[in-house]
PyMOL commands that place a pseudoatom at each C-alpha (Angstrom):
pseudoatom trace, name=CA, resn=MET, resi=1, chain=A, elem=C, hetatm=0, pos=[15.934, 17.178, -1.124]
pseudoatom trace, name=CA, resn=GLU, resi=2, chain=A, elem=C, hetatm=0, pos=[17.612, 17.688, -4.442]
pseudoatom trace, name=CA, resn=VAL, resi=3, chain=A, elem=C, hetatm=0, pos=[16.030, 15.912, -7.425]
pseudoatom trace, name=CA, resn=ARG, resi=4, chain=A, elem=C, hetatm=0, pos=[18.209, 15.315, -10.500]
pseudoatom trace, name=CA, resn=PHE, resi=5, chain=A, elem=C, hetatm=0, pos=[17.781, 13.687, -13.886]
pseudoatom trace, name=CA, resn=PHE, resi=6, chain=A, elem=C, hetatm=0, pos=[20.135, 10.792, -14.628]
pseudoatom trace, name=CA, resn=ASP, resi=7, chain=A, elem=C, hetatm=0, pos=[20.468, 11.922, -18.250]
pseudoatom trace, name=CA, resn=LYS, resi=8, chain=A, elem=C, hetatm=0, pos=[18.822, 14.074, -20.926]
pseudoatom trace, name=CA, resn=ASN, resi=9, chain=A, elem=C, hetatm=0, pos=[16.662, 11.209, -22.285]
pseudoatom trace, name=CA, resn=LEU, resi=10, chain=A, elem=C, hetatm=0, pos=[14.165, 11.527, -19.450]
pseudoatom trace, name=CA, resn=GLU, resi=11, chain=A, elem=C, hetatm=0, pos=[13.967, 15.301, -19.872]
pseudoatom trace, name=CA, resn=ARG, resi=12, chain=A, elem=C, hetatm=0, pos=[13.288, 14.840, -23.607]
pseudoatom trace, name=CA, resn=PHE, resi=13, chain=A, elem=C, hetatm=0, pos=[10.621, 12.239, -22.831]
pseudoatom trace, name=CA, resn=ILE, resi=14, chain=A, elem=C, hetatm=0, pos=[8.830, 14.636, -20.476]
pseudoatom trace, name=CA, resn=GLN, resi=15, chain=A, elem=C, hetatm=0, pos=[8.923, 17.388, -23.109]
pseudoatom trace, name=CA, resn=THR, resi=16, chain=A, elem=C, hetatm=0, pos=[7.021, 15.100, -25.533]
pseudoatom trace, name=CA, resn=LEU, resi=17, chain=A, elem=C, hetatm=0, pos=[4.048, 14.818, -23.164]
pseudoatom trace, name=CA, resn=GLU, resi=18, chain=A, elem=C, hetatm=0, pos=[0.884, 16.914, -23.343]
pseudoatom trace, name=CA, resn=LYS, resi=19, chain=A, elem=C, hetatm=0, pos=[1.065, 20.185, -21.377]
pseudoatom trace, name=CA, resn=PRO, resi=20, chain=A, elem=C, hetatm=0, pos=[-1.363, 19.121, -18.620]
pseudoatom trace, name=CA, resn=THR, resi=21, chain=A, elem=C, hetatm=0, pos=[0.665, 15.932, -18.126]
pseudoatom trace, name=CA, resn=ILE, resi=22, chain=A, elem=C, hetatm=0, pos=[3.928, 17.882, -17.961]
pseudoatom trace, name=CA, resn=ALA, resi=23, chain=A, elem=C, hetatm=0, pos=[2.387, 19.996, -15.192]
pseudoatom trace, name=CA, resn=LYS, resi=24, chain=A, elem=C, hetatm=0, pos=[1.428, 16.838, -13.279]
pseudoatom trace, name=CA, resn=VAL, resi=25, chain=A, elem=C, hetatm=0, pos=[4.942, 15.408, -13.698]
pseudoatom trace, name=CA, resn=LEU, resi=26, chain=A, elem=C, hetatm=0, pos=[6.496, 18.612, -12.368]
pseudoatom trace, name=CA, resn=ARG, resi=27, chain=A, elem=C, hetatm=0, pos=[4.082, 18.566, -9.421]
pseudoatom trace, name=CA, resn=ALA, resi=28, chain=A, elem=C, hetatm=0, pos=[5.044, 14.964, -8.632]
pseudoatom trace, name=CA, resn=VAL, resi=29, chain=A, elem=C, hetatm=0, pos=[8.735, 15.902, -8.763]
pseudoatom trace, name=CA, resn=ASP, resi=30, chain=A, elem=C, hetatm=0, pos=[8.047, 18.804, -6.367]
pseudoatom trace, name=CA, resn=LEU, resi=31, chain=A, elem=C, hetatm=0, pos=[6.263, 16.412, -3.999]
pseudoatom trace, name=CA, resn=LEU, resi=32, chain=A, elem=C, hetatm=0, pos=[9.238, 14.046, -4.146]
pseudoatom trace, name=CA, resn=ALA, resi=33, chain=A, elem=C, hetatm=0, pos=[11.608, 16.902, -3.302]
pseudoatom trace, name=CA, resn=GLU, resi=34, chain=A, elem=C, hetatm=0, pos=[9.408, 17.918, -0.358]
pseudoatom trace, name=CA, resn=PHE, resi=35, chain=A, elem=C, hetatm=0, pos=[8.448, 14.546, 1.133]
pseudoatom trace, name=CA, resn=GLU, resi=36, chain=A, elem=C, hetatm=0, pos=[11.478, 12.434, 0.111]
pseudoatom trace, name=CA, resn=HIS, resi=37, chain=A, elem=C, hetatm=0, pos=[11.224, 8.836, 1.393]
pseudoatom trace, name=CA, resn=ARG, resi=38, chain=A, elem=C, hetatm=0, pos=[7.851, 9.627, 2.982]
pseudoatom trace, name=CA, resn=LEU, resi=39, chain=A, elem=C, hetatm=0, pos=[6.095, 10.065, -0.382]
pseudoatom trace, name=CA, resn=ASN, resi=40, chain=A, elem=C, hetatm=0, pos=[3.652, 7.164, -0.770]
pseudoatom trace, name=CA, resn=MET, resi=41, chain=A, elem=C, hetatm=0, pos=[0.713, 6.048, -2.883]
pseudoatom trace, name=CA, resn=PRO, resi=42, chain=A, elem=C, hetatm=0, pos=[-0.886, 7.366, -4.956]
pseudoatom trace, name=CA, resn=HIS, resi=43, chain=A, elem=C, hetatm=0, pos=[2.173, 9.450, -5.935]
pseudoatom trace, name=CA, resn=SER, resi=44, chain=A, elem=C, hetatm=0, pos=[4.991, 6.988, -5.338]
pseudoatom trace, name=CA, resn=LYS, resi=45, chain=A, elem=C, hetatm=0, pos=[5.366, 3.239, -5.063]
pseudoatom trace, name=CA, resn=HIS, resi=46, chain=A, elem=C, hetatm=0, pos=[8.291, 1.121, -3.892]
pseudoatom trace, name=CA, resn=LEU, resi=47, chain=A, elem=C, hetatm=0, pos=[9.169, -1.393, -6.611]
pseudoatom trace, name=CA, resn=TRP, resi=48, chain=A, elem=C, hetatm=0, pos=[12.003, -3.501, -5.215]
pseudoatom trace, name=CA, resn=GLY, resi=49, chain=A, elem=C, hetatm=0, pos=[15.385, -2.979, -3.641]
pseudoatom trace, name=CA, resn=ARG, resi=50, chain=A, elem=C, hetatm=0, pos=[16.262, 0.684, -3.960]
pseudoatom trace, name=CA, resn=LEU, resi=51, chain=A, elem=C, hetatm=0, pos=[13.947, 1.442, -6.904]
pseudoatom trace, name=CA, resn=PHE, resi=52, chain=A, elem=C, hetatm=0, pos=[10.751, 3.472, -6.702]
pseudoatom trace, name=CA, resn=GLU, resi=53, chain=A, elem=C, hetatm=0, pos=[8.314, 4.869, -9.235]
pseudoatom trace, name=CA, resn=LEU, resi=54, chain=A, elem=C, hetatm=0, pos=[6.559, 8.197, -9.470]
pseudoatom trace, name=CA, resn=ARG, resi=55, chain=A, elem=C, hetatm=0, pos=[3.010, 7.551, -10.641]
pseudoatom trace, name=CA, resn=ILE, resi=56, chain=A, elem=C, hetatm=0, pos=[1.317, 10.261, -12.693]
pseudoatom trace, name=CA, resn=LYS, resi=57, chain=A, elem=C, hetatm=0, pos=[-2.328, 9.616, -13.562]
pseudoatom trace, name=CA, resn=GLY, resi=58, chain=A, elem=C, hetatm=0, pos=[-4.533, 11.433, -16.060]
pseudoatom trace, name=CA, resn=GLN, resi=59, chain=A, elem=C, hetatm=0, pos=[-5.174, 11.457, -19.810]
pseudoatom trace, name=CA, resn=GLN, resi=60, chain=A, elem=C, hetatm=0, pos=[-1.608, 10.179, -20.176]
pseudoatom trace, name=CA, resn=GLU, resi=61, chain=A, elem=C, hetatm=0, pos=[-0.365, 7.864, -17.448]
pseudoatom trace, name=CA, resn=VAL, resi=62, chain=A, elem=C, hetatm=0, pos=[3.341, 8.236, -16.788]
pseudoatom trace, name=CA, resn=ARG, resi=63, chain=A, elem=C, hetatm=0, pos=[5.757, 6.304, -14.629]
pseudoatom trace, name=CA, resn=ILE, resi=64, chain=A, elem=C, hetatm=0, pos=[9.191, 7.604, -13.672]
pseudoatom trace, name=CA, resn=ILE, resi=65, chain=A, elem=C, hetatm=0, pos=[11.634, 5.184, -12.075]
pseudoatom trace, name=CA, resn=TYR, resi=66, chain=A, elem=C, hetatm=0, pos=[13.882, 6.741, -9.444]
pseudoatom trace, name=CA, resn=ALA, resi=67, chain=A, elem=C, hetatm=0, pos=[16.291, 5.888, -6.646]
pseudoatom trace, name=CA, resn=PHE, resi=68, chain=A, elem=C, hetatm=0, pos=[17.783, 7.725, -3.708]
pseudoatom trace, name=CA, resn=HIS, resi=69, chain=A, elem=C, hetatm=0, pos=[21.526, 8.265, -3.699]
pseudoatom trace, name=CA, resn=GLY, resi=70, chain=A, elem=C, hetatm=0, pos=[22.873, 10.127, -0.707]
pseudoatom trace, name=CA, resn=GLY, resi=71, chain=A, elem=C, hetatm=0, pos=[20.808, 13.273, -0.326]
pseudoatom trace, name=CA, resn=THR, resi=72, chain=A, elem=C, hetatm=0, pos=[19.531, 13.161, -3.906]
pseudoatom trace, name=CA, resn=ALA, resi=73, chain=A, elem=C, hetatm=0, pos=[16.562, 11.580, -5.641]
pseudoatom trace, name=CA, resn=LEU, resi=74, chain=A, elem=C, hetatm=0, pos=[17.871, 10.446, -9.014]
pseudoatom trace, name=CA, resn=LEU, resi=75, chain=A, elem=C, hetatm=0, pos=[15.237, 10.187, -11.769]
pseudoatom trace, name=CA, resn=LEU, resi=76, chain=A, elem=C, hetatm=0, pos=[16.331, 7.299, -13.993]
pseudoatom trace, name=CA, resn=HIS, resi=77, chain=A, elem=C, hetatm=0, pos=[13.763, 6.409, -16.652]
pseudoatom trace, name=CA, resn=GLY, resi=78, chain=A, elem=C, hetatm=0, pos=[10.256, 7.334, -17.760]
pseudoatom trace, name=CA, resn=PHE, resi=79, chain=A, elem=C, hetatm=0, pos=[7.554, 5.611, -19.764]
for i in range(1, 79): cmd.bond("trace and resi %d" % i, "trace and resi %d" % (i + 1))
show_as sticks, trace
zoom trace
């Protein structure tokens, strides 16, 4: 499955993270691309409606909100 960023803000946010956290984020994105809708806890959680979150744990905990649109996972927002 293709994974795309909604806009550059999320990419900039990820670049501000510590290097080990960036590696974990990229691994979570790879898992999303591989497992799509089948990705579950602890990596992904359904929030409501069509929104999901990638859950990255570690020194810095990161959440990335995403949705599926057609054959694409669209990464919307991170915090």
